[in-house]
C-alpha positions as CSV (number, residue, x, y, z in Angstrom):
1,Q,9.7,-16.0,2.4
2,V,7.3,-13.5,0.8
3,Q,8.0,-11.4,-2.2
4,L,6.1,-8.2,-2.9
5,V,6.0,-6.3,-6.2
6,E,4.2,-3.0,-6.5
7,S,2.9,-1.4,-9.6
8,G,0.6,1.4,-10.7
9,G,2.4,4.5,-9.7
10,G,2.9,7.5,-12.0
11,L,2.3,11.2,-12.6
12,V,-1.2,12.5,-12.2
13,Q,-2.8,16.0,-11.8
14,A,-4.4,17.1,-8.6
15,G,-7.9,15.7,-8.3
16,G,-7.0,12.6,-10.4
17,S,-6.9,9.0,-9.5
18,L,-4.5,6.1,-9.4
19,R,-4.7,2.5,-8.4
20,L,-1.7,0.8,-6.9
21,S,-1.2,-3.0,-6.9
22,C,1.0,-5.2,-4.8
23,A,1.4,-8.8,-6.0
24,A,2.5,-11.2,-3.2
25,S,4.2,-14.5,-3.9
26,G,5.9,-17.2,-1.8
27,S,4.6,-18.2,1.5
28,T,1.5,-16.0,1.5
29,S,-0.9,-18.3,3.4
30,Q,0.5,-17.1,6.7
31,I,0.1,-13.4,6.0
32,I,-2.1,-11.8,8.6
33,Y,-1.8,-8.1,7.8
34,M,-1.0,-6.0,4.7
35,A,-0.5,-2.3,4.4
36,W,0.6,0.6,2.3
37,F,3.2,3.0,3.6
38,R,4.6,6.1,1.9
39,Q,7.8,8.1,2.3
40,T,9.1,11.4,1.0
41,P,12.8,12.5,1.1
42,G,14.0,13.4,4.6
43,K,10.9,12.0,6.3
44,Q,10.0,8.8,8.0
45,R,7.9,6.2,6.3
46,E,4.3,6.6,7.3
47,L,1.4,4.3,7.4
48,V,-1.3,5.1,4.8
49,A,-3.8,2.2,5.0
50,S,-3.9,-1.3,6.4
51,I,-6.0,-4.4,6.1
52,T,-6.1,-7.5,8.2
53,S,-6.7,-11.1,7.2
54,N,-10.4,-10.7,8.4
55,G,-10.9,-7.6,6.3
56,S,-10.6,-4.9,8.9
57,T,-9.3,-1.7,7.5
58,A,-7.7,1.4,8.9
59,Y,-6.6,4.7,7.3
60,K,-4.4,7.7,7.9
61,D,-6.7,10.6,8.7
62,S,-5.6,12.7,5.7
63,V,-6.6,9.9,3.2
64,K,-9.9,8.9,4.8
65,G,-12.7,9.2,2.2
66,R,-10.2,9.4,-0.7
67,F,-8.2,6.2,-0.5
68,T,-9.5,2.6,-0.4
69,I,-7.5,-0.4,0.5
70,S,-8.6,-3.9,-0.6
71,R,-7.2,-7.3,-1.0
72,D,-7.9,-10.1,-3.5
73,N,-7.0,-13.2,-1.6
74,A,-7.5,-15.5,-4.6
75,E,-4.9,-13.5,-6.6
76,N,-2.7,-12.6,-3.6
77,T,-2.9,-9.0,-4.6
78,L,-3.3,-5.9,-2.5
79,Y,-4.7,-2.7,-3.9
80,L,-4.9,1.0,-3.0
81,Q,-7.4,3.0,-4.9
82,M,-6.5,6.7,-4.6
83,N,-9.0,9.3,-5.6
84,S,-9.0,13.1,-5.3
85,L,-5.2,13.1,-5.2
86,R,-3.4,16.1,-3.8
87,P,0.2,17.3,-4.3
88,E,0.9,16.3,-0.6
89,D,0.2,12.7,-1.6
90,T,3.4,12.7,-3.6
91,A,5.7,10.0,-2.3
92,V,7.2,6.6,-2.9
93,Y,4.5,4.1,-1.8
94,Y,5.5,0.8,-0.3
95,C,3.6,-2.4,0.2
96,N,4.1,-4.2,3.5
97,A,3.1,-7.6,4.7
98,K,3.3,-9.3,8.1
99,R,3.6,-13.1,8.2
100,V,3.2,-15.2,11.3
101,L,5.1,-18.4,11.8
102,I,6.7,-18.5,15.3
103,T,7.5,-14.8,15.1
104,V,6.0,-12.0,13.0
105,D,8.1,-11.3,10.0
106,D,8.0,-8.1,8.0
107,Y,8.3,-7.9,4.2
108,W,8.5,-4.9,1.9
109,G,8.2,-4.2,-1.7
110,Q,10.6,-2.1,-3.7
111,G,8.3,0.9,-3.8
112,T,6.4,2.8,-6.6
113,Q,6.6,6.5,-7.1
114,V,3.4,8.6,-7.1
115,T,3.7,12.2,-8.2
116,V,0.7,14.6,-8.0
117,S,1.1,17.9,-9.9
118,S,-0.8,21.0,-8.9
């Protein structure tokens, strides 16, 4: 099992910055992929940024150049540095991890609210 705990959300003005953290615990050595998703009421959860175990990253087009995903393997922590925030970035942000044993198992954090005021 893997446990994920997010932190770092909050209220920020447009143009400001926040850094989200996701602390992973449990059987973390088999994690091959981690990502940040976000969700607003009435909409599907969407992928914001991802990082693989070899460090390859990918981003949603609308956050490219503004958000940076990174991972501290020694601390088992995932980060999302969010700069130049916009009101449309307002959402609950979720940490996701995929662990491979025989099958690929998905794990989610509880979410952290990010609100960007105009």
